[in-house]
Legacy VTK file of the C-alpha trace (Angstrom):
# vtk DataFile Version 3.0
C-alpha trace
ASCII
DATASET POLYDATA
POINTS 289 float
0.000 0.000 0.000
1.141 3.547 -0.791
0.209 6.790 0.947
-1.091 9.324 -1.606
-3.184 12.450 -2.078
-5.338 13.161 -5.142
-4.777 16.557 -6.749
-6.832 18.313 -9.406
-5.529 21.275 -11.413
-8.807 22.328 -13.016
-12.438 22.052 -12.022
-13.700 18.662 -13.229
-10.170 17.872 -14.358
-8.423 14.521 -14.054
-7.254 13.552 -10.553
-3.525 12.808 -10.219
-1.860 11.025 -7.309
1.101 12.530 -5.466
3.253 11.480 -2.539
2.329 13.726 0.445
5.569 12.882 2.266
5.303 14.037 5.881
2.324 16.287 5.148
-1.116 15.345 6.485
-3.199 17.233 3.925
-6.909 17.916 4.390
-9.563 18.015 1.675
-9.670 21.173 -0.516
-6.204 22.283 0.579
-4.142 23.993 -2.136
-0.688 22.547 -2.745
2.388 23.072 -4.900
3.503 19.919 -6.710
6.024 18.839 -9.307
4.578 17.535 -12.582
5.882 16.563 -15.994
5.116 20.142 -17.091
6.979 21.687 -14.173
5.838 23.202 -10.869
2.045 23.408 -10.621
-0.640 24.770 -8.280
-3.474 22.346 -7.515
-6.277 21.484 -5.105
-6.414 18.316 -3.006
-9.666 16.469 -3.741
-8.584 13.186 -2.092
-6.866 13.628 1.319
-4.168 11.246 2.602
-5.146 7.710 1.671
-3.557 4.272 1.376
-4.035 2.670 -2.058
-2.551 -0.474 -3.719
0.694 0.086 -5.619
-0.819 -1.177 -8.886
-3.191 1.820 -8.926
-0.397 4.378 -9.221
1.796 5.347 -12.138
5.426 5.221 -11.039
7.430 7.224 -10.233
5.146 9.035 -7.788
6.107 12.697 -7.546
6.033 14.490 -4.187
4.022 17.388 -2.853
6.543 20.224 -2.534
4.590 22.298 -0.011
1.229 23.506 1.156
0.353 26.588 -0.910
0.990 29.905 0.826
-0.912 33.169 0.426
1.816 34.333 -1.960
1.342 31.179 -4.040
-2.387 31.811 -4.288
-1.768 35.435 -5.257
0.682 34.333 -7.961
-1.872 31.843 -9.304
-4.524 34.571 -9.530
-2.048 36.848 -11.331
-1.406 34.062 -13.842
-5.148 33.819 -14.510
-5.165 37.529 -15.406
-2.141 37.025 -17.669
-3.946 34.165 -19.414
-6.802 36.480 -20.411
-4.338 39.012 -21.807
-2.419 36.284 -23.637
-5.666 34.996 -25.158
-6.374 38.374 -26.762
-2.823 38.729 -28.061
-2.850 35.231 -29.558
-6.204 35.862 -31.271
-4.715 38.872 -33.020
-1.583 36.952 -34.032
-3.703 34.135 -35.507
-5.580 36.736 -37.529
-2.323 38.357 -38.664
-0.965 35.016 -39.879
-4.323 34.138 -41.487
-4.461 30.687 -39.872
-7.616 28.530 -40.005
-7.652 27.689 -36.313
-9.922 28.457 -33.361
-8.261 29.437 -30.077
-9.983 27.755 -27.133
-7.937 28.405 -23.997
-4.623 29.674 -22.672
-2.791 28.302 -19.666
0.318 29.496 -17.835
2.361 26.969 -15.862
2.693 28.061 -12.245
6.411 28.777 -12.569
5.790 30.794 -15.789
8.273 28.656 -17.725
5.720 27.836 -20.389
2.470 29.084 -21.892
0.099 26.574 -23.463
-2.365 27.607 -26.171
-5.191 25.152 -26.918
-6.906 25.300 -30.298
-9.122 23.355 -32.686
-8.807 23.071 -36.450
-10.222 20.916 -39.241
-6.807 19.598 -40.235
-3.114 20.034 -39.546
-1.902 23.598 -39.144
1.595 24.923 -39.815
1.914 27.253 -36.829
5.714 27.514 -36.666
5.755 31.210 -37.531
2.985 31.841 -34.995
5.038 30.173 -32.258
8.058 32.327 -33.088
5.884 35.443 -33.037
4.349 34.533 -29.656
7.754 33.672 -28.169
9.079 37.103 -29.152
6.157 38.732 -27.312
6.061 36.635 -24.104
9.791 35.793 -23.845
9.121 32.249 -22.619
8.470 28.751 -23.993
5.354 28.478 -26.139
3.377 25.298 -26.763
0.364 24.988 -29.074
-1.889 21.967 -28.607
-4.596 20.906 -31.038
-7.546 19.375 -29.168
-10.721 17.513 -30.161
-14.324 18.667 -30.018
-15.023 16.896 -26.705
-12.100 18.701 -25.033
-13.311 21.960 -26.561
-16.724 21.550 -24.917
-15.091 20.645 -21.601
-12.968 23.799 -21.640
-15.645 26.205 -22.878
-18.650 24.751 -21.037
-22.303 25.360 -21.817
-25.743 23.847 -21.240
-26.853 20.414 -22.378
-30.258 19.482 -23.802
-31.288 18.610 -20.224
-30.868 22.265 -19.251
-27.960 21.593 -16.888
-24.283 22.558 -17.164
-22.390 20.080 -19.348
-21.284 16.997 -17.401
-17.726 17.277 -18.755
-17.493 20.844 -17.449
-19.119 20.276 -14.048
-17.906 16.911 -12.742
-16.584 14.404 -15.311
-12.859 14.063 -14.652
-12.228 11.832 -17.670
-14.163 11.003 -20.809
-15.595 7.492 -21.009
-16.004 5.676 -24.342
-19.594 5.842 -25.612
-20.930 3.754 -28.507
-23.979 3.498 -30.761
-24.575 0.072 -29.216
-25.446 1.770 -25.909
-28.121 3.923 -27.537
-29.607 0.855 -29.260
-29.675 -1.235 -26.088
-31.364 1.578 -24.183
-34.091 1.790 -26.813
-33.252 5.365 -27.801
-33.917 6.973 -31.139
-30.903 6.648 -33.421
-31.555 10.130 -34.768
-28.129 11.868 -34.495
-29.695 15.138 -33.297
-31.306 13.364 -30.331
-28.352 11.350 -29.027
-25.455 13.737 -29.679
-24.255 16.413 -27.271
-23.064 19.977 -27.747
-19.721 18.660 -29.004
-21.410 16.721 -31.810
-20.392 13.363 -30.352
-22.571 10.832 -28.516
-23.808 12.167 -25.166
-21.665 11.104 -22.194
-24.801 10.351 -20.153
-25.488 7.272 -22.314
-22.818 5.597 -20.181
-24.460 6.250 -16.817
-27.198 3.591 -16.944
-25.543 1.197 -19.376
-24.616 -1.411 -16.746
-28.241 -1.572 -15.573
-29.470 -2.059 -19.148
-26.892 -4.779 -19.797
-28.039 -6.643 -16.692
-31.708 -6.348 -17.714
-30.998 -7.472 -21.285
-29.465 -10.713 -20.001
-32.821 -11.610 -18.432
-35.253 -10.067 -20.897
-36.752 -11.955 -23.867
-36.568 -10.505 -27.354
-39.546 -9.246 -29.344
-41.044 -12.241 -31.155
-39.969 -14.797 -28.548
-42.351 -17.640 -27.709
-43.087 -17.663 -23.964
-45.186 -19.472 -21.377
-47.392 -17.205 -19.242
-49.822 -17.907 -16.369
-52.591 -17.799 -19.013
-50.932 -19.948 -21.651
-48.431 -19.547 -24.472
-47.917 -16.330 -26.360
-45.516 -14.195 -28.371
-43.624 -11.170 -27.018
-44.833 -8.006 -28.735
-43.116 -5.360 -26.597
-40.470 -5.231 -23.856
-40.217 -2.496 -21.196
-36.751 -3.010 -19.733
-36.786 -0.508 -16.876
-40.236 -1.571 -15.686
-39.237 -5.224 -16.242
-42.548 -5.889 -17.973
-43.472 -7.492 -21.286
-46.542 -7.277 -23.512
-47.582 -10.704 -24.800
-49.997 -11.680 -27.571
-51.790 -14.734 -26.198
-53.068 -17.452 -28.459
-56.486 -18.562 -27.197
-57.948 -20.801 -29.848
-59.176 -18.570 -32.663
-58.781 -15.395 -30.642
-55.762 -13.263 -29.781
-55.438 -11.163 -26.684
-52.732 -8.762 -25.394
-51.653 -8.974 -21.771
-48.866 -7.394 -19.695
-46.730 -9.527 -17.346
-43.713 -9.103 -15.104
-40.608 -10.716 -16.580
-40.453 -12.989 -13.541
-43.919 -14.413 -14.371
-43.020 -15.738 -17.812
-40.837 -18.572 -19.063
-39.026 -18.377 -22.395
-39.770 -21.353 -24.640
-37.992 -20.159 -27.775
-36.168 -16.856 -28.057
-35.369 -14.873 -31.208
-32.369 -12.826 -32.291
-32.434 -9.146 -31.460
-33.344 -6.839 -34.297
-30.307 -5.107 -35.710
-29.842 -2.058 -37.866
-28.409 -2.350 -41.341
-24.670 -1.895 -41.814
-25.412 1.239 -43.824
-27.358 2.820 -40.951
-24.634 1.970 -38.436
-21.939 3.361 -40.722
-23.835 6.667 -40.893
-23.995 6.852 -37.075
-20.365 5.798 -36.466
-19.194 9.365 -36.967
-20.861 10.280 -33.666
-18.516 7.978 -31.771
-15.281 9.521 -30.577
LINES 1 290
289 0 1 2 3 4 5 6 7 8 9 10 11 12 13 14 15 16 17 18 19 20 21 22 23 24 25 26 27 28 29 30 31 32 33 34 35 36 37 38 39 40 41 42 43 44 45 46 47 48 49 50 51 52 53 54 55 56 57 58 59 60 61 62 63 64 65 66 67 68 69 70 71 72 73 74 75 76 77 78 79 80 81 82 83 84 85 86 87 88 89 90 91 92 93 94 95 96 97 98 99 100 101 102 103 104 105 106 107 108 109 110 111 112 113 114 115 116 117 118 119 120 121 122 123 124 125 126 127 128 129 130 131 132 133 134 135 136 137 138 139 140 141 142 143 144 145 146 147 148 149 150 151 152 153 154 155 156 157 158 159 160 161 162 163 164 165 166 167 168 169 170 171 172 173 174 175 176 177 178 179 180 181 182 183 184 185 186 187 188 189 190 191 192 193 194 195 196 197 198 199 200 201 202 203 204 205 206 207 208 209 210 211 212 213 214 215 216 217 218 219 220 221 222 223 224 225 226 227 228 229 230 231 232 233 234 235 236 237 238 239 240 241 242 243 244 245 246 247 248 249 250 251 252 253 254 255 256 257 258 259 260 261 262 263 264 265 266 267 268 269 270 271 272 273 274 275 276 277 278 279 280 281 282 283 284 285 286 287 288
């Protein structure tokens, strides 16, 4: 077991583990740590905790110190510099006539580097832009091209549910989302209804997927032949979350529809699940990230 603290550098950002050393650090304490990018200012979101060694990425870097008032002041000054740098970079992009969209600017805590995040449809030759920015800021410049999901996370906004985007408010890391999830949850495969602000599949499709997978293991397919308390019938409709099925009963020359709990029926002969054509799936694949 290893003693660690979890540190976050941005709201809803990824949590990184650090070695607290002799420090007993409480929740929400600000700390100064060493990272691959240099010295950084972060917030402890997981206080001192023992975790298995296999859960950490070696080597584990140490917490340098608890942040002082001067450290916090310096961090706030960097935030002001970032806003100024954003405006300067926008003008430089316009001067160089580059087809790129500036998303965010970030100073490292020790001011050894400035990172500019941008999106673009293809590869951009920004070598002259980097030289121009370096001559203005007199420090190392790094430009990073990001995807549409990262763009939404940085910029924020409201989802179709009316709430702040999950990626902006609490999702530390993106989870893979697939068309299969939307199909298994019985959602419309209309791209406008299952895609988020970023244009990719909505992250919330992942939240209930495990529950749907468990229910699908026990649920019959539409068209399955089943035994009910009132005789044999064919499944016409399945309500997964309610765990109910609608069955067309065969009573001599008459047919009748009845609703049963899944636990009250016995599957005699199941059918294969209906699938979409390869052409339809290919059209929807572009929504997957």
